[in-house]
C-alpha positions as CSV (number, residue, x, y, z in Angstrom):
1,M,0.4,0.3,-0.1
2,N,1.7,3.6,-0.7
3,A,1.3,6.4,1.1
4,K,-1.7,8.1,-0.8
5,E,-4.0,5.5,0.1
6,M,-3.0,5.6,3.0
7,R,-3.6,9.3,3.7
8,G,-6.9,8.7,2.8
9,K,-8.0,5.5,5.6
10,E,-9.2,7.0,9.1
11,A,-6.8,7.5,12.9
12,A,-8.4,4.0,13.9
13,E,-7.6,2.1,10.4
14,L,-4.0,3.9,10.1
15,K,-3.7,1.8,14.1
16,Q,-5.0,-1.3,13.0
17,E,-3.1,-1.2,10.0
18,L,0.0,-0.7,12.2
19,E,-0.4,-3.4,14.3
20,S,-0.6,-6.0,11.5
21,L,2.9,-4.7,10.1
22,L,4.0,-5.2,13.8
23,R,2.5,-8.7,13.9
24,A,3.8,-9.5,10.6
25,H,7.4,-7.5,11.2
26,F,7.5,-9.6,14.6
27,A,6.5,-12.8,12.8
28,L,9.1,-12.9,10.0
29,R,12.1,-11.6,12.3
30,M,11.3,-14.7,14.6
31,Q,11.4,-17.0,11.3
32,V,14.8,-15.2,10.4
33,A,16.1,-15.6,13.3
34,T,15.4,-19.4,13.7
35,Q,16.3,-20.1,9.8
36,Q,12.9,-21.1,8.7
37,S,12.9,-18.0,6.5
38,N,15.7,-16.5,4.1
39,K,13.7,-13.2,3.0
40,T,15.6,-10.7,4.5
41,A,14.9,-7.9,2.5
42,D,11.0,-8.8,3.0
43,L,12.3,-7.1,6.9
44,G,13.4,-3.7,5.4
45,K,10.2,-3.7,3.4
46,L,8.4,-4.0,6.7
47,R,10.1,-1.4,8.2
48,R,9.6,0.9,6.1
49,D,5.9,0.4,5.5
50,I,5.7,0.8,9.9
51,A,7.2,4.1,9.6
52,R,5.6,5.4,6.6
53,V,2.4,4.6,8.8
54,K,3.8,6.3,11.7
55,T,4.4,9.3,9.9
56,I,1.4,9.7,8.4
57,M,-0.4,8.8,11.6
58,R,2.2,12.3,12.8
59,E,0.8,14.4,10.5
60,K,-3.1,14.0,11.0
61,A,-2.5,14.6,14.5
62,G,-0.6,17.6,13.5
63,Q,-3.5,18.7,11.7
64,A,-6.3,18.1,14.1
């Protein structure tokens, strides 16, 4: 999901998206640590998505 689509969402939806991304990041981190997965590039993508959601949440909080 890109930033343009995220900006159209409500704060509650963004919070839910953030929780989902954090859970996915944790799960993937554990898989990489236990060598069940070697998709280390996905960790970076998830981190950037998490940062993107947090940034948009801060933008919305600043506008209110």
